[in-house]
C-alpha positions, 0 to 999 in steps of 0.5 A: 222715621227715615235714617240718614248716616252722615259718614259711611263707616263711623256707625252714627245714624241720625233719625229725622222726621218724615217731613224735612226742611230741604234747607237743613238736609245734608244731601251729600250724606248716604240715604238709608232706607226707612227700614234701615240697612244698606242702600241698594244700587241697581246697575244696568249695562249699555253697550253703545259701540263695538269695534275692532281696529286691525290696522296696527294689531287687534285692538277692541274699541268699546263704549259703555253706559253704566246706569245706576239707580237707587232710592232716596226717601229724603226727596219725598220727606222734603217735598221735592217736586220730582217732576221738575228736573231743576228741583234736584239738589245739586250736592245729592248723594250718588254712588262712588266709583274708583279703580276703573280697569281697562276703561276711563270715565268720560270727562263730562259727568251727567247730573242725577235725574229723577225717575218720573214714574217712580217718585223717590227713585234716582237714576245716574247715567255714566259714560265711559271713554272709548276703550283701547284694549289689545285683544292679543294680550287678553284671553290668554295672550298669544297662546290663544292663536294656537287655535287660529282661526278659531280663536277667541278672547275675553276682555274684562272691565270693572270698577269698585263701588267706593272711593278714597273719601267715602269708603263705603263698604258692603255694609253701606252699599248693596250692588246688584244687576236687578234694575227693573222697569216700573210696575206700570211698564210691566216691571221687566228686568233690565240688566243690559242692553246692546245698542251698537253692532255685534260684528266688526270685520272678522270679529263678533261678540258672542256673549256678555257676562256680568256680575257683582264681586267683593274684595277686601282691603289688605290694610283695613280688612274692609270689604267693598263691592265691585261691578264687573262685566266681560265681552267674549270676542270670537274670530269669525273663521269664514274667511279663512275656511273659504280662502284657505281650508277649502282650497287646500282640501281641493288641492289635495283632492286634485292630487289624486288625479295623478294616479290616472297617469302612467307611472312609467311613461308619465312620471315627469308629468306626475311630478310636475303636476304635484309640484304645481299643486305644492306651490299653490299650497305655499301661495295660499299659506303666505296669503292667508297667514299674512293676516296672522300675528307673528307667533312662535308656534304652529296654529290650527291653520298651519297644521292643515297646510303642513298636512296637505304638503306632506300628503303631496310629498308622499304622493310624489315619493310614491310615484318615484319609488313605484317607477324605480321598483316596478318599472325598472329593468330588474325586479329583485335581481330577476330577469327583465320583464316586459310589462306592456307585453305581458298586458297584451298576452292572449288568454 
């Protein structure tokens, strides 16, 4: 015997024989397994497109396919030819989905299809519209830019496996990421598949996390299943390292060559040399940080540039102090000492 529940929450179950007349079956009712219990729906996530638009901010554009698979034992009981796609009942039950977050379902809803290698099992592909999520508002908002250019963000998407009509709860639907190939194809687990590219410009997707959650209605207390997945997006710092950090380190390293100049006779040359290096640091700062959104705090790259400017300033200050103290006409009130003459004394 196969059980079919006409309404998800009224508790009424109707027992029908294993041989059914297709004309008498209400295909829109939720199919219950032969041993009773909940209807198990397996999910597979496909990432079709990954792109970051940086023209007017930083917006993530992604397109997903959500593959839902479940078993409907009524098909075999009614003698439906599962090898013929046109034999699919038009109003056959399919999982409901509501409250999509950060995305919207595509307008064209594809039909439910048979799994030819697994009679009685059904598959439904649902496509999302291209998302348009502001990365700056995700992953902690602008605070994530404190570690720029080593910042990252996590963007979440989810939907509830129910709707306002069926109200199918966790006692009706069991949701999991345990979709597998049929045994004749090895039975491998198929949880997600990445079809598009993982890198776009200076952004790269480093990980995809997904899972099944529950939430309860504050009005009725009923518990519903939720499908959630996240993309972990990280900025590739290569551009900023080789266009910003490395030149800054080289500038500071060049500044040490000023110690080879005579502090007495070549003080002006020393200061000119350090000022030129300082202006180069400012030029690098304005060039690199032009790609950074205007944020009211100091980033990791800013701290590096400020440290280099401080080092150059301290070198310039040390040269001036050394010239005034060591090479002046008096040392602590003592008589004038000709340093150059002292250097030429014989032994």
